[in-house]
C-alpha positions as CSV (number, residue, x, y, z in Angstrom):
1,X,6.6,7.7,-19.0
2,X,7.1,9.5,-22.6
3,X,3.8,9.5,-24.7
4,X,5.5,8.2,-27.7
5,X,7.0,5.2,-25.9
6,X,6.0,2.1,-27.6
7,X,6.7,0.0,-24.3
8,X,3.6,1.7,-22.5
9,X,0.6,-0.7,-21.6
10,X,-2.6,0.1,-19.8
11,X,-2.7,-0.5,-16.1
12,X,-5.3,-0.3,-13.4
13,X,-3.9,-0.5,-9.9
14,X,-5.2,0.4,-6.1
15,X,-6.7,-1.2,-3.1
16,X,-10.5,-2.5,-3.0
17,X,-12.8,-3.6,0.0
18,X,-11.5,-7.1,-1.7
19,X,-8.1,-7.5,0.2
20,X,-8.2,-4.2,2.3
21,X,-10.1,-3.5,5.1
22,X,-11.4,0.2,6.1
23,X,-8.8,1.2,7.8
24,X,-6.2,0.6,5.1
25,X,-8.6,1.8,2.4
26,X,-8.9,5.2,4.3
27,X,-4.9,5.3,4.2
28,X,-4.9,5.0,0.2
29,X,-8.4,7.6,0.0
30,X,-7.2,10.5,-2.6
31,X,-9.1,14.1,-1.7
32,X,-10.1,15.9,-4.5
33,X,-7.4,18.3,-4.4
34,X,-5.1,15.2,-4.0
35,X,-6.4,13.9,-7.6
36,X,-6.1,16.8,-9.0
37,X,-2.3,17.0,-7.8
38,X,-1.8,13.6,-9.0
39,X,-3.2,14.3,-12.6
40,X,-1.1,17.5,-12.6
41,X,2.2,15.3,-12.0
42,X,1.2,12.3,-14.1
43,X,0.3,15.2,-17.0
44,X,4.2,17.0,-16.4
45,X,5.6,13.5,-16.8
46,X,4.1,12.7,-20.1
47,X,1.5,10.2,-19.4
48,X,-1.1,9.7,-22.1
49,X,-3.8,9.2,-20.9
50,X,-4.9,8.6,-16.7
51,X,-7.8,8.8,-14.1
52,X,-8.5,8.4,-10.9
53,X,-11.4,6.8,-8.8
54,X,-11.5,7.5,-5.0
55,X,-14.6,5.9,-3.0
56,X,-15.1,4.5,0.6
57,X,-14.7,1.0,-0.9
58,X,-12.1,1.6,-3.4
59,X,-9.2,3.8,-5.0
60,X,-7.8,3.1,-8.2
61,X,-5.3,4.5,-10.8
62,X,-6.0,3.7,-14.1
63,X,-3.3,4.7,-16.8
64,X,-0.6,4.3,-19.5
65,X,2.6,3.3,-17.8
66,X,5.9,1.3,-19.2
67,X,5.8,0.0,-15.6
68,X,3.0,-0.5,-12.9
69,X,5.5,1.1,-10.3
70,X,5.0,4.5,-11.8
71,X,1.5,4.6,-11.2
72,X,1.9,3.0,-7.7
73,X,4.5,5.6,-6.8
74,X,1.6,8.2,-7.5
75,X,-0.8,6.9,-6.0
76,X,1.4,6.4,-2.7
77,X,2.7,10.0,-3.1
78,X,-0.6,11.7,-2.7
79,X,-2.4,9.4,-0.2
80,X,-1.3,8.4,3.1
81,X,-0.4,4.6,2.7
82,X,3.3,3.5,1.9
83,X,4.5,1.1,-1.2
84,X,4.7,-1.9,1.1
85,X,1.1,-1.4,2.5
86,X,0.1,-1.4,-0.9
87,X,2.1,-4.6,-2.0
88,X,-0.2,-6.8,0.5
89,X,-3.3,-5.6,-0.2
90,X,-3.3,-4.4,-3.8
91,X,-4.6,-5.3,-7.1
92,X,-2.8,-4.5,-10.1
93,X,-4.2,-5.4,-14.3
94,X,-2.5,-5.3,-17.3
95,X,-4.2,-4.7,-20.9
96,X,-7.0,-6.8,-21.1
97,X,-7.2,-7.5,-17.3
98,X,-7.7,-4.0,-16.9
99,X,-10.0,-3.5,-19.6
100,X,-12.0,-6.3,-18.2
101,X,-11.9,-5.0,-14.7
102,X,-13.7,-1.5,-15.5
103,X,-16.4,-3.2,-17.4
104,X,-16.9,-5.5,-14.4
105,X,-16.8,-2.6,-12.4
106,X,-18.9,-0.1,-14.4
107,X,-21.7,-3.0,-15.0
108,X,-22.0,-3.6,-10.7
109,X,-20.4,-7.2,-10.9
110,X,-17.5,-6.0,-9.4
111,X,-19.3,-3.6,-6.2
112,X,-19.5,-4.9,-2.6
113,X,-22.9,-5.4,-2.9
114,X,-23.5,-7.4,-6.1
115,X,-25.2,-4.9,-8.9
116,X,-24.7,-1.7,-6.8
117,X,-24.9,0.6,-9.5
118,X,-23.4,3.5,-7.4
119,X,-20.0,3.1,-8.5
120,X,-21.0,3.8,-12.1
121,X,-21.9,7.6,-11.4
122,X,-18.5,7.4,-9.4
123,X,-16.6,6.1,-12.5
124,X,-18.0,8.8,-15.0
125,X,-17.0,11.6,-12.1
126,X,-14.1,10.3,-12.2
127,X,-13.3,10.4,-15.9
128,X,-14.9,13.9,-15.9
129,X,-12.6,15.2,-13.8
130,X,-9.6,13.9,-15.9
131,X,-11.4,15.2,-18.7
132,X,-11.1,18.5,-17.2
133,X,-7.2,18.1,-16.4
134,X,-6.3,17.0,-19.8
135,X,-5.4,13.9,-19.0
136,X,-7.8,11.3,-21.1
137,X,-7.3,10.5,-24.7
138,X,-9.2,8.7,-27.4
139,X,-8.6,5.0,-26.1
140,X,-10.2,5.9,-22.6
141,X,-13.1,8.1,-24.5
142,X,-13.9,4.9,-26.5
143,X,-13.2,2.4,-23.4
144,X,-15.7,4.4,-21.1
145,X,-17.9,4.9,-23.6
146,X,-18.1,1.0,-24.3
147,X,-18.4,0.3,-20.2
148,X,-21.3,2.6,-20.2
149,X,-23.3,1.2,-22.7
150,X,-22.3,-2.4,-21.7
151,X,-23.6,-0.9,-17.8
152,X,-27.0,0.7,-19.5
153,X,-27.7,-2.9,-21.4
154,X,-26.8,-5.0,-17.8
155,X,-29.4,-2.4,-16.0
156,X,-32.1,-2.9,-18.2
157,X,-32.0,-6.6,-19.3
158,X,-31.3,-8.1,-16.7
159,X,-32.3,-8.4,-13.0
160,X,-28.9,-7.8,-11.5
161,X,-30.3,-4.8,-10.0
162,X,-33.3,-6.0,-8.9
163,X,-34.8,-4.1,-6.0
164,X,-32.0,-3.0,-3.6
165,X,-30.2,-5.0,-0.9
166,X,-30.5,-2.1,1.9
167,X,-32.5,-2.7,5.3
168,X,-34.7,0.2,4.7
169,X,-35.6,-1.6,1.4
170,X,-35.9,-5.0,3.2
171,X,-38.1,-3.1,5.3
172,X,-40.7,-2.1,3.3
173,X,-40.6,-5.5,1.3
174,X,-41.7,-7.0,4.5
175,X,-44.5,-4.8,5.2
176,X,-45.8,-5.7,1.8
177,X,-45.2,-9.5,1.9
178,X,-46.7,-9.7,5.5
179,X,-49.8,-7.1,5.4
180,X,-52.4,-8.0,3.2
181,X,-53.7,-4.2,3.6
182,X,-50.9,-2.7,3.8
183,X,-52.0,0.4,1.5
184,X,-54.6,0.9,4.5
185,X,-52.3,0.7,7.8
186,X,-51.0,3.7,9.6
187,X,-47.2,3.9,9.1
188,X,-45.2,5.9,11.4
189,X,-41.4,6.5,10.7
190,X,-39.6,7.7,13.9
191,X,-36.0,8.9,13.0
192,X,-35.1,10.9,9.6
193,X,-31.3,9.4,9.5
194,X,-30.3,8.1,6.1
195,X,-32.0,4.9,6.6
196,X,-35.2,6.7,7.2
197,X,-34.9,9.0,4.7
198,X,-34.8,6.0,2.5
199,X,-37.3,4.1,4.4
200,X,-39.7,7.0,3.3
201,X,-38.5,7.2,0.0
202,X,-39.3,3.3,-0.6
203,X,-42.6,3.7,1.1
204,X,-43.6,6.5,-1.5
205,X,-42.3,4.6,-4.5
206,X,-43.4,0.7,-3.8
207,X,-46.8,1.6,-2.0
208,X,-49.5,3.6,-2.6
209,X,-50.0,4.2,1.3
210,X,-51.2,8.1,2.2
211,X,-51.2,7.3,5.6
212,X,-47.3,7.9,6.3
213,X,-46.1,10.0,9.4
214,X,-42.7,11.3,10.0
215,X,-41.5,12.1,13.5
216,X,-37.9,13.4,13.9
217,X,-36.1,14.9,17.0
218,X,-34.6,17.6,15.2
219,X,-37.8,19.1,13.2
220,X,-36.4,21.1,11.0
221,X,-35.1,18.3,9.2
222,X,-38.2,16.6,9.1
223,X,-39.7,19.7,8.0
224,X,-37.7,20.3,5.0
225,X,-38.2,16.6,3.9
226,X,-41.5,16.6,3.7
227,X,-41.5,19.6,1.6
228,X,-39.7,17.7,-1.0
229,X,-42.2,14.8,-0.2
230,X,-45.9,16.2,0.3
231,X,-47.6,12.6,0.4
232,X,-45.9,12.4,4.2
233,X,-47.2,14.0,7.2
234,X,-44.8,15.5,9.7
235,X,-45.7,15.3,13.9
236,X,-43.2,16.6,16.8
237,X,-41.6,14.5,19.2
238,X,-43.8,15.6,21.9
239,X,-46.8,13.8,19.9
240,X,-44.9,10.5,19.5
241,X,-47.0,8.6,22.5
242,X,-50.3,10.0,20.9
243,X,-49.0,8.8,16.9
244,X,-47.5,5.5,18.3
245,X,-51.1,4.9,19.7
246,X,-52.3,5.5,16.3
247,X,-50.7,3.3,14.2
248,X,-49.9,0.1,12.9
249,X,-46.9,-0.5,11.7
250,X,-43.8,1.7,13.4
251,X,-40.8,2.4,12.1
252,X,-37.8,2.8,14.0
253,X,-34.5,4.2,12.5
254,X,-33.3,6.9,15.2
255,X,-29.9,5.6,15.5
256,X,-29.2,5.9,18.8
257,X,-26.8,4.3,21.6
258,X,-29.8,3.2,24.0
259,X,-33.8,2.2,23.0
260,X,-36.0,5.2,22.1
261,X,-39.0,3.2,22.3
262,X,-39.9,1.6,25.3
263,X,-42.8,-1.0,26.5
264,X,-44.6,1.7,28.2
265,X,-45.2,3.6,25.0
266,X,-46.9,0.9,23.2
267,X,-50.6,-0.1,23.3
268,X,-51.6,-3.1,24.5
269,X,-55.3,-3.1,22.5
270,X,-54.2,-3.7,19.0
271,X,-51.9,-5.7,16.6
272,X,-48.6,-3.5,15.9
273,X,-46.0,-4.5,13.7
274,X,-42.6,-2.9,14.6
275,X,-39.5,-2.5,12.5
276,X,-36.5,-1.9,14.1
277,X,-33.8,-0.8,11.6
278,X,-31.2,0.5,14.4
279,X,-28.1,-0.4,15.1
280,X,-27.7,-1.0,18.4
281,X,-31.4,-1.5,18.6
282,X,-33.5,1.1,19.7
283,X,-36.7,-0.8,20.4
284,X,-36.4,-1.9,24.6
285,X,-36.2,-6.2,24.0
286,X,-39.1,-6.5,26.9
287,X,-41.5,-5.2,24.1
288,X,-40.9,-8.6,21.9
289,X,-42.4,-10.2,24.9
290,X,-45.8,-8.2,24.7
291,X,-48.4,-10.5,22.9
292,X,-49.7,-8.1,20.3
293,X,-46.4,-6.9,18.9
294,X,-44.6,-8.2,16.1
295,X,-41.3,-7.1,16.3
296,X,-38.4,-7.6,13.5
297,X,-34.7,-6.6,13.6
298,X,-32.1,-5.9,11.2
299,X,-31.3,-9.5,11.4
300,X,-34.7,-10.8,10.0
301,X,-34.5,-8.2,7.6
302,X,-31.4,-9.3,5.7
303,X,-32.9,-12.6,4.7
304,X,-35.1,-10.2,2.4
305,X,-31.7,-9.1,1.2
306,X,-30.0,-12.4,0.8
307,X,-33.1,-13.1,-1.6
308,X,-32.8,-10.4,-3.6
309,X,-28.7,-11.4,-3.7
310,X,-29.9,-14.6,-4.9
311,X,-32.0,-13.5,-7.5
312,X,-29.2,-11.1,-8.6
313,X,-26.2,-13.7,-8.8
314,X,-28.5,-16.1,-11.2
315,X,-28.3,-13.1,-13.2
316,X,-24.3,-13.0,-13.7
317,X,-23.7,-14.7,-16.9
318,X,-26.0,-12.9,-18.7
319,X,-24.4,-9.5,-17.5
320,X,-21.0,-11.2,-18.5
321,X,-22.4,-12.0,-21.9
322,X,-23.2,-8.5,-22.5
323,X,-20.0,-7.3,-21.3
324,X,-18.2,-9.4,-24.0
325,X,-20.2,-8.0,-26.9
326,X,-19.2,-4.8,-25.9
327,X,-15.6,-5.9,-24.9
328,X,-15.3,-7.5,-28.3
329,X,-16.8,-4.3,-30.1
330,X,-13.7,-2.6,-28.4
331,X,-11.1,-4.6,-29.2
332,X,-12.3,-4.6,-32.7
333,X,-11.6,-0.7,-32.8
334,X,-8.3,-1.2,-30.8
335,X,-7.1,-3.3,-33.5
336,X,-8.0,-1.4,-36.2
337,X,-6.8,1.8,-34.7
338,X,-3.3,0.0,-34.6
339,X,-2.5,0.4,-38.2
340,X,-4.8,3.2,-38.8
341,X,-2.4,5.7,-39.1
342,X,0.0,3.5,-41.4
343,X,-3.1,3.2,-44.0
344,X,-3.5,6.8,-44.1
345,X,0.3,7.2,-44.8
346,X,0.1,4.7,-47.4
347,X,-3.0,6.5,-49.0
348,X,-0.8,9.9,-48.7
349,X,2.4,8.3,-50.8
350,X,0.2,7.0,-53.7
351,X,-1.6,10.3,-53.6
352,X,1.4,11.9,-54.0
353,X,2.7,9.6,-56.7
354,X,-0.9,10.5,-58.5
355,X,-0.4,14.0,-58.7
356,X,3.3,13.5,-59.5
357,X,2.0,11.2,-62.5
358,X,-0.8,13.2,-63.7
359,X,1.5,16.5,-63.8
360,X,3.9,14.5,-66.5
361,X,1.3,13.2,-68.2
362,X,-0.6,16.6,-68.8
363,X,3.1,18.0,-70.1
364,X,3.4,15.1,-72.3
365,X,0.1,14.6,-73.8
366,X,-1.5,17.9,-75.2
367,X,-4.7,16.4,-75.2
368,X,-4.9,14.6,-72.0
369,X,-8.0,14.1,-69.8
370,X,-6.8,15.5,-66.5
371,X,-10.3,14.7,-64.4
372,X,-10.7,11.2,-66.0
373,X,-7.1,10.3,-65.1
374,X,-7.8,11.4,-61.3
375,X,-10.9,9.1,-61.4
376,X,-9.6,6.1,-62.7
377,X,-6.3,6.3,-60.2
378,X,-8.2,7.1,-57.3
379,X,-10.1,3.9,-57.9
380,X,-6.7,2.5,-57.7
381,X,-5.7,4.1,-54.8
382,X,-8.6,2.8,-52.9
383,X,-8.3,-0.9,-54.2
384,X,-4.8,-1.0,-53.1
385,X,-5.7,0.6,-49.4
386,X,-8.3,-2.1,-48.9
387,X,-6.3,-4.4,-49.6
388,X,-3.8,-3.2,-47.3
389,X,-6.5,-3.3,-44.8
390,X,-7.5,-6.9,-45.4
391,X,-3.9,-8.0,-45.1
392,X,-3.5,-6.1,-41.6
393,X,-6.7,-7.7,-40.3
394,X,-5.6,-11.2,-40.7
395,X,-4.9,-12.6,-37.6
396,X,-1.4,-14.3,-38.6
397,X,-0.1,-10.7,-40.4
398,X,2.7,-9.3,-38.2
399,X,1.9,-5.4,-38.4
400,X,5.1,-4.1,-37.9
401,X,7.0,-5.8,-40.6
402,X,4.3,-5.4,-42.8
403,X,4.3,-1.8,-42.7
404,X,8.4,-2.2,-42.9
405,X,7.8,-3.6,-46.1
406,X,5.5,-0.6,-47.4
407,X,7.7,1.7,-46.0
408,X,10.5,0.4,-48.3
409,X,9.0,0.1,-51.2
410,X,7.1,3.6,-51.2
411,X,10.1,5.0,-49.7
412,X,8.0,6.8,-47.3
413,X,7.6,6.7,-43.3
414,X,4.6,5.0,-42.2
415,X,3.6,5.3,-38.7
416,X,2.4,2.5,-36.1
417,X,0.8,3.3,-33.1
418,X,0.6,1.1,-29.9
419,X,-2.1,0.7,-27.8
420,X,-2.2,-1.4,-24.6
421,X,-4.2,-4.3,-25.7
């Protein structure tokens, strides 16, 4: 993989949730140390541009190579996956396909949950790591810049990321949609795992309720959390029954294997809404038989997320149009970049001729105006190079052939660089 090769193409190779299950994805996952080692070896081999992305949903290597197997070999060497396994579940994108894949990934169109933007930060970190190791180039700088611009526009100008598809968000939306005076209700969140934290944050973001209470078995975690979220009140596990007696809405996110809320703990003298976000269910099934209780489980809440996804799906064509705009801008830059060195070399050749001619006429003519001659000939040089650029921009133009002709005419080496496109 010589950095000066004219056969190198841009490839994106890897495994993702689309074809590989969690077990297989785990095999191809790359630790931070493995990523660094992979980048270091690629650099030693002379790869001009490579970066690695490894998340729970995908592991991908994007770089320039003569053949994708060179990148596949690196991935398999530094992960626990084999070439045979890779062949069964892999994605291999080349040049424009690879470019489009990065755009779709960076705008949330390729996320496991449509519109999920977590991948954007992960992509940015992957590129940052490669840059620190010296394995990026001007091509990737420009490409990632366009991807991030498209990502920002899709997020700001479409509803592709409207709401969120998480169960914790769905729980809060259920409260808003079904309780007219939800801001005045007493809300108790029982359990501060990932789900409980997100639920509390969503309550703070999407409601103005100042009567949210939090209970967690490990009190230290609850104490630390409420310090960051002063609008939420903390209580103790010893006061659970009393807090349930006082609450109108109980959100259970304890994540235990057996019920943590039983029928005996639920008051019978008032209406109470219980949202069970746990899997398996943490509210005892007999609670559902109580006439004063409305019990909503994860399956029912998922309907809210389905509605969100339906809204997002309608935004896909708008997002794709934004991608096309930025992809076209990148490809325009790419097209120009292919002949920029040749134009530069031509200009330098003409300037050499200019200097020689001015020096010759300066010796030959006593009153020769050197400055005026420089201005006039510089205009000629600019006109010639402008015409050459126009010629190279023509779609039917053979750039290598044109450069070869100019090289013969001026007796100079005009350099043309290859880029995957």
